[in-house]
C-alpha positions in Angstrom: 86.6 72.0 130.1 88.8 75.0 129.5 87.7 78.5 130.4 88.6 82.1 129.6 87.1 85.2 131.4 85.6 87.8 129.0 86.0 91.5 129.9 84.8 94.7 128.4 87.5 97.1 129.6 87.8 96.1 133.3 84.3 94.8 133.7 83.7 91.0 133.8 81.0 90.2 131.2 81.0 86.4 131.1 83.0 83.3 130.3 84.1 81.5 127.2 84.5 77.7 127.5 85.8 75.0 125.2 83.8 71.9 125.8 85.1 68.3 125.6 84.2 68.2 121.9 86.1 71.4 121.1 83.1 73.6 120.7 83.0 77.2 122.1 80.4 78.0 124.8 79.8 81.6 125.8 77.6 82.6 128.8 77.0 86.0 130.4 77.7 86.3 134.1 74.4 86.7 136.1 76.0 89.7 137.9 76.5 91.4 134.5 73.0 90.6 133.4 71.6 92.2 136.6 73.4 95.6 136.0 71.2 98.4 134.8 73.9 99.4 132.3 74.5 95.9 131.0 75.1 95.8 127.3 75.5 92.8 125.0 79.0 91.9 123.8 77.6 91.7 120.3 74.4 92.1 118.4 74.7 88.4 117.7 75.1 87.6 121.4 72.0 89.3 123.0 71.7 89.4 126.7 70.3 86.1 128.0 70.8 83.6 130.7 71.1 80.6 128.3 74.6 79.9 127.0 75.5 80.4 123.3 77.0 77.2 121.9 79.0 76.3 118.8 78.0 78.1 115.7 76.1 80.7 117.8 79.2 81.7 119.9 81.9 81.3 117.3 81.3 84.2 114.8 82.0 86.9 117.3 85.0 85.3 119.0 86.6 83.9 115.8 86.1 87.3 114.3 88.6 88.8 116.8 91.4 86.6 115.4 93.7 87.2 112.4 92.6 85.9 109.0 94.0 83.3 106.7 97.8 83.4 106.2 98.6 85.3 109.4 96.4 82.9 111.4 98.3 79.9 110.0 101.6 81.5 110.9 100.6 82.4 114.4 99.3 78.9 115.0 102.6 77.4 113.8 104.6 79.7 116.1 102.5 79.0 119.1 102.3 75.2 118.4 98.6 75.0 118.2 96.0 74.1 115.5 95.1 77.0 113.2 91.4 75.8 113.6 91.5 76.0 117.4 89.9 79.4 118.1 90.0 78.9 121.8 93.7 78.0 122.0 94.5 81.1 119.9 92.3 83.4 122.0 94.0 82.0 125.1 97.4 83.0 123.8 96.7 86.3 122.0 93.3 87.5 123.1 94.5 90.3 125.4 94.7 93.4 123.2 92.0 93.1 120.5 89.8 95.2 118.4 87.2 97.1 120.5 87.1 96.8 124.3 87.0 93.0 124.7 89.8 91.1 126.4 89.9 87.4 127.1 92.1 86.3 130.0 92.8 83.0 131.8 90.6 82.5 134.9 93.4 83.0 137.3 94.5 86.3 135.8 93.6 89.6 137.4 91.1 91.8 135.5 92.4 94.4 133.1 93.3 97.7 134.9 92.0 100.9 133.4 94.9 103.2 132.8 97.5 100.5 132.8 100.6 101.6 130.9 103.2 98.8 130.8 105.1 99.2 127.6 108.4 98.3 125.9 109.7 101.5 124.2 111.4 100.8 120.9 114.4 102.4 119.5 114.3 103.1 115.8 116.6 100.1 115.2 114.3 97.8 117.3 111.2 99.0 115.4 113.0 98.3 112.1 113.9 94.8 113.3 110.3 94.1 114.4 108.8 95.4 111.1 111.2 93.2 109.2 110.1 90.2 111.3 106.4 90.8 111.0 105.9 88.8 107.8 107.3 85.8 109.5 105.9 86.5 113.0 102.5 88.2 112.7 101.5 90.4 115.7 104.8 89.4 117.3 103.2 86.1 118.3 105.1 84.2 121.0 107.0 87.2 122.4 106.9 87.3 126.1 104.3 89.8 127.5 102.5 90.3 124.2 98.9 89.1 123.7 97.9 91.0 120.6 95.1 90.1 118.1 93.7 91.9 115.1 91.5 90.6 112.3 92.7 90.8 108.7 95.1 89.2 106.3 97.8 91.9 106.2 100.8 92.1 108.5 100.2 94.6 111.2 101.3 95.6 114.6 99.3 97.4 117.4 101.6 100.0 119.1 101.3 102.8 121.5 102.5 106.2 120.1 102.9 109.3 122.2 104.8 112.1 120.5 107.8 110.6 118.7 108.0 107.5 120.9 106.8 104.1 119.7 106.2 101.3 122.2 104.8 97.8 122.3 101.9 97.5 124.7 102.5 94.8 127.4 100.0 92.9 129.5 96.6 94.7 129.2 97.9 98.1 128.1 95.8 99.4 125.2 97.5 100.4 121.9 96.8 103.7 120.2 97.9 103.0 116.6 98.3 100.2 114.1 101.4 100.0 111.9 101.0 98.1 108.6 104.3 97.6 106.6 104.1 97.4 102.9 104.1 93.7 101.8 106.6 92.7 99.2 103.9 91.2 96.9 101.9 94.5 96.8 104.5 97.2 96.0 103.0 100.7 96.3 100.3 99.6 98.7 101.2 102.2 101.3 101.1 105.0 98.8 97.7 103.8 97.5 96.1 103.4 100.9 97.3 106.8 102.1 96.0 108.4 98.9 92.6 106.7 99.3 92.3 107.5 103.0 93.4 111.1 102.5 91.0 111.5 99.6 88.1 110.1 101.7 88.9 112.7 104.4 89.0 115.4 101.8 85.5 114.6 100.5 84.1 114.6 104.0 84.0 110.9 104.9 84.7 109.8 108.5 88.1 108.1 108.5 90.9 107.7 111.1 94.0 109.7 110.7 96.9 108.1 108.8 100.5 108.9 108.2 103.6 107.3 106.6 106.6 106.0 108.5 109.7 104.5 107.0 111.3 101.5 108.8 114.7 101.3 107.1 113.7 101.4 103.5 110.2 99.8 104.0 107.3 102.2 103.9 104.6 101.7 106.6 101.2 103.2 107.0 100.4 104.3 110.6 96.7 104.3 111.4 95.3 106.0 114.5 92.8 103.6 116.3 89.3 104.9 116.3 88.4 102.3 119.0 90.7 104.0 121.6 90.0 107.2 123.6 92.9 109.2 124.9 92.2 111.4 127.9 93.9 114.7 128.7 96.4 113.0 131.0 97.4 110.7 128.2 95.6 107.6 129.6 94.1 105.3 126.9 90.7 103.6 127.2 89.3 100.9 124.9 86.1 101.7 123.0 84.1 98.6 122.1 83.4 97.8 118.5 82.5 94.8 116.3 82.6 94.4 112.5 79.4 93.7 110.5 80.2 90.0 110.2 80.4 89.6 114.0 77.3 91.7 114.5 75.3 89.5 112.0 76.7 86.2 113.1 78.8 85.4 110.0 82.1 83.6 110.8 85.2 85.3 109.4 85.7 82.7 106.6 82.3 83.9 105.2 83.2 87.6 104.9 82.7 87.6 101.1 79.2 87.5 99.5 80.3 84.8 97.0 81.3 82.6 100.0 77.9 83.0 101.7 78.7 86.3 103.4 76.6 89.4 104.0 74.8 91.1 101.2 74.3 94.9 101.0 70.7 94.5 102.0 71.9 92.7 105.1 74.3 95.5 106.0 71.6 98.2 105.5 69.1 96.1 107.4 71.6 95.8 110.3 71.9 99.6 110.5 68.1 100.1 110.3 67.6 97.8 113.2 70.7 98.3 115.4 72.0 101.8 114.9 70.8 104.4 117.4 70.8 107.0 114.6 69.9 104.8 111.6 69.1 107.5 109.1 72.6 109.1 109.4 74.4 105.8 109.5 72.7 104.4 106.4 73.6 107.7 104.6 77.2 107.4 105.7 77.3 103.7 104.8 76.0 104.5 101.3 78.6 107.2 101.0 81.3 104.7 101.9 80.0 102.2 99.5 79.9 104.8 96.6 83.4 105.9 97.5 84.7 102.3 97.5 83.3 101.9 94.0 84.8 105.2 92.8 88.3 104.2 94.0 88.0 100.7 92.6 88.0 98.8 95.8 86.6 95.3 95.1 87.6 94.1 98.6 85.1 96.0 100.8 83.7 93.0 102.5 81.6 92.5 105.6 84.6 92.8 108.0 85.6 96.1 106.6 82.6 97.9 108.1 82.0 98.1 111.9 79.7 99.3 114.6 81.2 101.5 117.4 79.7 101.4 120.9 80.1 104.5 122.9 78.1 106.1 125.8 75.1 103.9 125.0 75.1 104.7 121.3 75.6 102.2 118.5 76.9 104.0 115.5 78.7 103.2 112.2 82.4 103.3 112.8 84.8 105.4 110.7 85.7 103.8 107.4 89.0 101.9 107.1 91.1 99.7 104.7 90.2 102.0 101.7 92.4 100.7 98.9 92.2 100.8 95.0 92.5 97.1 94.4 92.4 97.9 90.6 96.0 99.0 91.0 97.0 95.4 90.9 95.5 93.8 87.8 96.0 90.2 89.1 93.5 90.8 92.0 89.8 89.8 91.6 87.4 92.4 90.2 84.4 90.7 91.7 82.9 93.0 94.3 83.0 91.6 97.9 79.4 92.7 98.1 77.7 93.0 94.8 75.9 96.1 93.6 72.8 95.1 91.7 74.3 91.7 90.9 77.2 93.2 89.0 80.0 90.6 88.7 82.8 93.2 88.2 83.6 96.5 89.8 84.6 97.6 86.3 81.0 97.2 85.0 78.8 98.8 87.6 76.3 101.0 85.8 73.4 103.3 87.0 71.1 100.4 86.3 73.0 98.3 88.9 72.8 101.1 91.4 69.1 101.5 90.7 68.6 97.7 91.2 70.6 97.9 94.5 68.4 100.8 95.7 65.3 98.6 95.1 66.8 95.6 96.8 67.8 97.6 99.9 64.7 99.8 100.1 66.7 102.9 99.6 65.2 105.8 97.7 66.8 106.0 94.2 66.5 109.8 93.9 68.4 110.2 97.2 71.0 107.6 96.2 71.5 109.1 92.8 72.0 112.5 94.3 74.7 111.2 96.7 76.5 109.4 93.8 76.6 112.6 91.7 77.7 114.6 94.7 80.5 112.2 95.6 81.7 111.9 92.1 82.1 115.7 92.0 83.8 115.9 95.4 86.1 113.1 94.5 87.3 114.8 91.3 87.8 118.0 93.2 89.6 116.2 96.0 92.2 114.8 93.6 93.1 118.4 92.5 94.0 119.1 96.1 97.8 118.8 96.5 97.5 117.8 100.1 95.7 114.6 99.0 98.5 113.5 96.8 101.0 114.9 99.3 104.5 113.4 99.1 103.7 109.7 98.7 106.3 106.9 99.1 105.6 105.9 95.5 104.7 109.0 93.5 104.2 107.1 90.2 101.8 104.6 91.8 99.9 107.4 93.6 99.4 109.3 90.3 98.3 106.1 88.5 95.7 105.5 91.1 94.6 109.1 91.0 94.1 108.8 87.3 92.1 105.6 87.7 89.8 107.3 90.3 89.4 110.4 88.2 88.4 108.4 85.1 86.0 106.3 87.2 84.3 109.3 88.7 84.0 111.0 85.4 82.6 107.9 83.7 80.0 107.4 86.4 78.9 111.0 86.2 78.5 110.8 82.5 76.5 107.6 82.6 74.2 109.1 85.2 73.5 112.0 83.0 72.4 109.6 80.3 70.3 107.4 82.6 
């Protein structure tokens, strides 16, 4: 039997074991259960004395790990099986999304305010960015235990002023750097445009900026699951994505693979959010916006719940990208709206059907669609949204796609 200790920030919550058959077993510590402020690690792992085994424990913990290609690469670098969740968590489960850390039993608990870093020169940062496609999350480098879900190359870093540093040990990161992949030229310009537009229309999104590493553009995203105090100390804020919260393993993040439906997501917010009415409204706005920008990849792991001061709230939106910018990508929505099979063919009738399926009022939904269409078109007239992108031609092409989509949807609503 192998064991890892599970922490929320510096508080010991429980243990994660791998039994002799290879299955994960999670159990809460009795001391944690007895605390008046005890909170569950996940909605899918409610507070209870009985352990969670196998398929009941795996979705949350596997959901911490990288997806698909990066996971295979990390496993190869570390010399472990890509299907061995425990072995991977053992090696890279220190600095994760949210406030969770998994450490070997003999390790001391995470220290709040720890700041052990390796500051990077510009040359060193460029070298690391260049290496990321071959070494995701800098796996295998001494002192680094970094894990983030997703299929794109990314690196958690600590940025203060102009200084960029790698977090060592249990030091929290503050930002995520995502270099532009060779096979998606223009991605940084597209994501910055979409995120900036989302902010301009009033959606809750983290701050983003562009940084060049040699000639490679990178998007730098400020982490919404980190709190920075006046003295500069960084504290983790717990979060989990919708798949983790609903008990879907990461390989089932798409609806067509058995993943969550829109009615599941809205049902989750109705039941779990501490301010459900506002979070359902904001989720619907995010859904509408993803359709307007032509993002077919807004799956269950691209929405999250943020846990702060006893509240459970919809997290800021992230990974907003016009996937239509690359014609070779699938146009099948990750979560279908009214059973539409293509993000290019969503009509008011599909929205109306979705409203019925999710028990959302159609007049309210229609009003929000009309409002967001107008705000989106206005936002694209704002020079600050287009800014000075790394690929001006791609940014303008995407802006034209979004303008056309918003105009078309408005016109079809007027005829409905």
